[in-house]
PyMOL CGO cylinders between C-alpha atoms (Angstrom):
from pymol import cmd
from pymol.cgo import CYLINDER

trace = [
    CYLINDER, -240.14, -62.89, -192.32, -241.88, -62.71, -187.99, 0.3, 1, 1, 1, 1, 1, 1,
    CYLINDER, -241.88, -62.71, -187.99, -238.56, -62.39, -185.70, 0.3, 1, 1, 1, 1, 1, 1,
    CYLINDER, -238.56, -62.39, -185.70, -239.91, -63.35, -182.00, 0.3, 1, 1, 1, 1, 1, 1,
    CYLINDER, -239.91, -63.35, -182.00, -236.95, -61.93, -179.30, 0.3, 1, 1, 1, 1, 1, 1,
    CYLINDER, -236.95, -61.93, -179.30, -236.37, -64.32, -176.31, 0.3, 1, 1, 1, 1, 1, 1,
    CYLINDER, -236.37, -64.32, -176.31, -234.80, -63.08, -173.58, 0.3, 1, 1, 1, 1, 1, 1,
    CYLINDER, -234.80, -63.08, -173.58, -232.37, -66.79, -172.84, 0.3, 1, 1, 1, 1, 1, 1,
    CYLINDER, -232.37, -66.79, -172.84, -231.82, -65.64, -169.21, 0.3, 1, 1, 1, 1, 1, 1,
    CYLINDER, -231.82, -65.64, -169.21, -235.33, -66.22, -168.14, 0.3, 1, 1, 1, 1, 1, 1,
    CYLINDER, -235.33, -66.22, -168.14, -234.43, -69.99, -168.57, 0.3, 1, 1, 1, 1, 1, 1,
    CYLINDER, -234.43, -69.99, -168.57, -232.73, -71.72, -165.76, 0.3, 1, 1, 1, 1, 1, 1,
    CYLINDER, -232.73, -71.72, -165.76, -234.38, -75.20, -165.66, 0.3, 1, 1, 1, 1, 1, 1,
    CYLINDER, -234.38, -75.20, -165.66, -236.05, -77.42, -168.18, 0.3, 1, 1, 1, 1, 1, 1,
    CYLINDER, -236.05, -77.42, -168.18, -239.47, -76.10, -166.06, 0.3, 1, 1, 1, 1, 1, 1,
    CYLINDER, -239.47, -76.10, -166.06, -238.92, -72.16, -166.92, 0.3, 1, 1, 1, 1, 1, 1,
    CYLINDER, -238.92, -72.16, -166.92, -237.76, -73.22, -170.38, 0.3, 1, 1, 1, 1, 1, 1,
    CYLINDER, -237.76, -73.22, -170.38, -240.66, -74.44, -171.30, 0.3, 1, 1, 1, 1, 1, 1,
    CYLINDER, -240.66, -74.44, -171.30, -243.15, -71.58, -169.38, 0.3, 1, 1, 1, 1, 1, 1,
    CYLINDER, -243.15, -71.58, -169.38, -240.60, -68.79, -171.44, 0.3, 1, 1, 1, 1, 1, 1,
    CYLINDER, -240.60, -68.79, -171.44, -241.86, -70.61, -174.62, 0.3, 1, 1, 1, 1, 1, 1,
    CYLINDER, -241.86, -70.61, -174.62, -245.19, -71.57, -173.62, 0.3, 1, 1, 1, 1, 1, 1,
    CYLINDER, -245.19, -71.57, -173.62, -245.55, -66.97, -172.72, 0.3, 1, 1, 1, 1, 1, 1,
    CYLINDER, -245.55, -66.97, -172.72, -243.53, -66.13, -176.09, 0.3, 1, 1, 1, 1, 1, 1,
    CYLINDER, -243.53, -66.13, -176.09, -245.19, -68.36, -178.40, 0.3, 1, 1, 1, 1, 1, 1,
    CYLINDER, -245.19, -68.36, -178.40, -249.08, -68.44, -177.09, 0.3, 1, 1, 1, 1, 1, 1,
    CYLINDER, -249.08, -68.44, -177.09, -248.50, -72.37, -176.07, 0.3, 1, 1, 1, 1, 1, 1,
    CYLINDER, -248.50, -72.37, -176.07, -252.23, -74.60, -176.26, 0.3, 1, 1, 1, 1, 1, 1,
    CYLINDER, -252.23, -74.60, -176.26, -253.32, -74.88, -172.68, 0.3, 1, 1, 1, 1, 1, 1,
    CYLINDER, -253.32, -74.88, -172.68, -252.64, -78.50, -173.10, 0.3, 1, 1, 1, 1, 1, 1,
    CYLINDER, -252.64, -78.50, -173.10, -249.01, -78.08, -174.43, 0.3, 1, 1, 1, 1, 1, 1,
    CYLINDER, -249.01, -78.08, -174.43, -246.85, -80.95, -172.63, 0.3, 1, 1, 1, 1, 1, 1,
    CYLINDER, -246.85, -80.95, -172.63, -244.13, -78.91, -171.38, 0.3, 1, 1, 1, 1, 1, 1,
    CYLINDER, -244.13, -78.91, -171.38, -241.65, -82.01, -173.51, 0.3, 1, 1, 1, 1, 1, 1,
    CYLINDER, -241.65, -82.01, -173.51, -239.59, -82.03, -176.71, 0.3, 1, 1, 1, 1, 1, 1,
    CYLINDER, -239.59, -82.03, -176.71, -241.31, -83.62, -178.32, 0.3, 1, 1, 1, 1, 1, 1,
    CYLINDER, -241.31, -83.62, -178.32, -244.38, -80.90, -177.70, 0.3, 1, 1, 1, 1, 1, 1,
    CYLINDER, -244.38, -80.90, -177.70, -242.52, -78.19, -178.64, 0.3, 1, 1, 1, 1, 1, 1,
    CYLINDER, -242.52, -78.19, -178.64, -241.79, -79.76, -181.65, 0.3, 1, 1, 1, 1, 1, 1,
    CYLINDER, -241.79, -79.76, -181.65, -245.21, -80.17, -181.97, 0.3, 1, 1, 1, 1, 1, 1,
    CYLINDER, -245.21, -80.17, -181.97, -246.62, -76.76, -181.36, 0.3, 1, 1, 1, 1, 1, 1,
    CYLINDER, -246.62, -76.76, -181.36, -243.33, -75.22, -183.91, 0.3, 1, 1, 1, 1, 1, 1,
    CYLINDER, -243.33, -75.22, -183.91, -244.39, -77.12, -186.46, 0.3, 1, 1, 1, 1, 1, 1,
    CYLINDER, -244.39, -77.12, -186.46, -247.17, -75.72, -186.69, 0.3, 1, 1, 1, 1, 1, 1,
    CYLINDER, -247.17, -75.72, -186.69, -245.12, -72.13, -186.68, 0.3, 1, 1, 1, 1, 1, 1,
    CYLINDER, -245.12, -72.13, -186.68, -246.97, -71.88, -190.12, 0.3, 1, 1, 1, 1, 1, 1,
    CYLINDER, -246.97, -71.88, -190.12, -250.44, -72.90, -189.76, 0.3, 1, 1, 1, 1, 1, 1,
    CYLINDER, -250.44, -72.90, -189.76, -252.48, -70.46, -187.81, 0.3, 1, 1, 1, 1, 1, 1,
    CYLINDER, -252.48, -70.46, -187.81, -255.80, -72.58, -188.25, 0.3, 1, 1, 1, 1, 1, 1,
    CYLINDER, -255.80, -72.58, -188.25, -253.85, -74.70, -185.96, 0.3, 1, 1, 1, 1, 1, 1,
    CYLINDER, -253.85, -74.70, -185.96, -253.83, -73.23, -182.58, 0.3, 1, 1, 1, 1, 1, 1,
    CYLINDER, -253.83, -73.23, -182.58, -250.73, -74.62, -181.59, 0.3, 1, 1, 1, 1, 1, 1,
    CYLINDER, -250.73, -74.62, -181.59, -248.58, -71.20, -181.36, 0.3, 1, 1, 1, 1, 1, 1,
    CYLINDER, -248.58, -71.20, -181.36, -250.18, -67.57, -181.57, 0.3, 1, 1, 1, 1, 1, 1,
    CYLINDER, -250.18, -67.57, -181.57, -246.69, -66.94, -183.58, 0.3, 1, 1, 1, 1, 1, 1,
    CYLINDER, -246.69, -66.94, -183.58, -246.84, -67.60, -187.16, 0.3, 1, 1, 1, 1, 1, 1,
    CYLINDER, -246.84, -67.60, -187.16, -244.67, -67.15, -190.34, 0.3, 1, 1, 1, 1, 1, 1,
    CYLINDER, -244.67, -67.15, -190.34, -245.75, -66.36, -193.20, 0.3, 1, 1, 1, 1, 1, 1,
    CYLINDER, -245.75, -66.36, -193.20, -246.54, -67.75, -196.09, 0.3, 1, 1, 1, 1, 1, 1,
    CYLINDER, -246.54, -67.75, -196.09, -243.40, -69.20, -197.53, 0.3, 1, 1, 1, 1, 1, 1,
    CYLINDER, -243.40, -69.20, -197.53, -241.59, -67.83, -195.37, 0.3, 1, 1, 1, 1, 1, 1,
    CYLINDER, -241.59, -67.83, -195.37, -239.96, -68.31, -191.58, 0.3, 1, 1, 1, 1, 1, 1,
    CYLINDER, -239.96, -68.31, -191.58, -240.44, -67.11, -188.41, 0.3, 1, 1, 1, 1, 1, 1,
    CYLINDER, -240.44, -67.11, -188.41, -237.02, -65.94, -187.05, 0.3, 1, 1, 1, 1, 1, 1,
    CYLINDER, -237.02, -65.94, -187.05, -236.41, -66.79, -183.17, 0.3, 1, 1, 1, 1, 1, 1,
    CYLINDER, -236.41, -66.79, -183.17, -233.62, -64.29, -181.61, 0.3, 1, 1, 1, 1, 1, 1,
    CYLINDER, -233.62, -64.29, -181.61, -231.70, -66.11, -179.00, 0.3, 1, 1, 1, 1, 1, 1,
    CYLINDER, -231.70, -66.11, -179.00, -230.72, -62.92, -176.43, 0.3, 1, 1, 1, 1, 1, 1,
    CYLINDER, -230.72, -62.92, -176.43, -228.12, -63.18, -174.43, 0.3, 1, 1, 1, 1, 1, 1,
    CYLINDER, -228.12, -63.18, -174.43, -227.31, -66.35, -176.43, 0.3, 1, 1, 1, 1, 1, 1,
    CYLINDER, -227.31, -66.35, -176.43, -223.49, -66.71, -174.79, 0.3, 1, 1, 1, 1, 1, 1,
    CYLINDER, -223.49, -66.71, -174.79, -224.83, -67.04, -171.11, 0.3, 1, 1, 1, 1, 1, 1,
    CYLINDER, -224.83, -67.04, -171.11, -227.34, -69.02, -171.77, 0.3, 1, 1, 1, 1, 1, 1,
    CYLINDER, -227.34, -69.02, -171.77, -225.32, -71.72, -173.99, 0.3, 1, 1, 1, 1, 1, 1,
    CYLINDER, -225.32, -71.72, -173.99, -223.66, -71.76, -170.98, 0.3, 1, 1, 1, 1, 1, 1,
    CYLINDER, -223.66, -71.76, -170.98, -225.31, -71.24, -167.93, 0.3, 1, 1, 1, 1, 1, 1,
    CYLINDER, -225.31, -71.24, -167.93, -227.78, -73.64, -170.01, 0.3, 1, 1, 1, 1, 1, 1,
    CYLINDER, -227.78, -73.64, -170.01, -226.24, -76.42, -172.04, 0.3, 1, 1, 1, 1, 1, 1,
    CYLINDER, -226.24, -76.42, -172.04, -229.04, -79.28, -172.15, 0.3, 1, 1, 1, 1, 1, 1,
    CYLINDER, -229.04, -79.28, -172.15, -231.46, -76.38, -173.16, 0.3, 1, 1, 1, 1, 1, 1,
    CYLINDER, -231.46, -76.38, -173.16, -229.07, -74.84, -175.51, 0.3, 1, 1, 1, 1, 1, 1,
    CYLINDER, -229.07, -74.84, -175.51, -228.25, -77.54, -177.12, 0.3, 1, 1, 1, 1, 1, 1,
    CYLINDER, -228.25, -77.54, -177.12, -232.05, -79.09, -177.49, 0.3, 1, 1, 1, 1, 1, 1,
    CYLINDER, -232.05, -79.09, -177.49, -233.45, -75.04, -179.42, 0.3, 1, 1, 1, 1, 1, 1,
    CYLINDER, -233.45, -75.04, -179.42, -230.48, -75.96, -182.28, 0.3, 1, 1, 1, 1, 1, 1,
    CYLINDER, -230.48, -75.96, -182.28, -231.26, -79.69, -182.24, 0.3, 1, 1, 1, 1, 1, 1,
    CYLINDER, -231.26, -79.69, -182.24, -235.14, -79.46, -182.34, 0.3, 1, 1, 1, 1, 1, 1,
    CYLINDER, -235.14, -79.46, -182.34, -235.49, -76.44, -184.56, 0.3, 1, 1, 1, 1, 1, 1,
    CYLINDER, -235.49, -76.44, -184.56, -233.55, -78.42, -187.41, 0.3, 1, 1, 1, 1, 1, 1,
    CYLINDER, -233.55, -78.42, -187.41, -235.17, -81.42, -186.59, 0.3, 1, 1, 1, 1, 1, 1,
    CYLINDER, -235.17, -81.42, -186.59, -238.80, -79.12, -186.98, 0.3, 1, 1, 1, 1, 1, 1,
    CYLINDER, -238.80, -79.12, -186.98, -237.69, -77.80, -190.86, 0.3, 1, 1, 1, 1, 1, 1,
    CYLINDER, -237.69, -77.80, -190.86, -237.31, -81.42, -191.87, 0.3, 1, 1, 1, 1, 1, 1,
    CYLINDER, -237.31, -81.42, -191.87, -240.16, -82.64, -191.02, 0.3, 1, 1, 1, 1, 1, 1,
    CYLINDER, -240.16, -82.64, -191.02, -241.44, -79.77, -192.67, 0.3, 1, 1, 1, 1, 1, 1,
    CYLINDER, -241.44, -79.77, -192.67, -239.07, -80.74, -195.61, 0.3, 1, 1, 1, 1, 1, 1,
    CYLINDER, -239.07, -80.74, -195.61, -239.69, -84.28, -195.42, 0.3, 1, 1, 1, 1, 1, 1,
    CYLINDER, -239.69, -84.28, -195.42, -243.52, -83.92, -196.81, 0.3, 1, 1, 1, 1, 1, 1,
    CYLINDER, -243.52, -83.92, -196.81, -241.78, -81.01, -199.20, 0.3, 1, 1, 1, 1, 1, 1,
    CYLINDER, -241.78, -81.01, -199.20, -242.19, -78.21, -197.32, 0.3, 1, 1, 1, 1, 1, 1,
    CYLINDER, -242.19, -78.21, -197.32, -240.53, -74.89, -197.07, 0.3, 1, 1, 1, 1, 1, 1,
    CYLINDER, -240.53, -74.89, -197.07, -237.79, -74.60, -194.02, 0.3, 1, 1, 1, 1, 1, 1,
    CYLINDER, -237.79, -74.60, -194.02, -240.32, -72.55, -191.11, 0.3, 1, 1, 1, 1, 1, 1,
    CYLINDER, -240.32, -72.55, -191.11, -237.78, -71.75, -188.32, 0.3, 1, 1, 1, 1, 1, 1,
    CYLINDER, -237.78, -71.75, -188.32, -234.77, -69.80, -188.20, 0.3, 1, 1, 1, 1, 1, 1,
    CYLINDER, -234.77, -69.80, -188.20, -232.31, -69.21, -185.36, 0.3, 1, 1, 1, 1, 1, 1,
    CYLINDER, -232.31, -69.21, -185.36, -231.04, -66.14, -184.14, 0.3, 1, 1, 1, 1, 1, 1,
    CYLINDER, -231.04, -66.14, -184.14, -227.98, -65.57, -181.61, 0.3, 1, 1, 1, 1, 1, 1,
    CYLINDER, -227.98, -65.57, -181.61, -227.54, -62.34, -180.30, 0.3, 1, 1, 1, 1, 1, 1,
    CYLINDER, -227.54, -62.34, -180.30, -225.02, -62.03, -177.88, 0.3, 1, 1, 1, 1, 1, 1,
    CYLINDER, -225.02, -62.03, -177.88, -224.95, -60.20, -174.38, 0.3, 1, 1, 1, 1, 1, 1,
    CYLINDER, -224.95, -60.20, -174.38, -224.05, -56.74, -174.24, 0.3, 1, 1, 1, 1, 1, 1,
]
cmd.load_cgo(trace, "trace")
């Protein structure tokens, strides 16, 4: 399992959402900065050769995305919070539709 901690306090709107994810996951320069592009990049977490992310899930395992300060984030940025949940589910559905295992798990860490 690979654990990636993401400080959601850095996300304030859609632009910062895409900037933070691009930085943390190492999305390519051509990243489209929209939900479809996010899904495409995250769907490649188990394919290092695709070059879509710098972070990877080991073969047959998942990458756990830990959302830090999630309570504040959910209240402050409800659209982006909901998008992560929906789009992570879609990433896993896409994998399972072609007979591959889920690749992304979410973990929610409350503010201290």
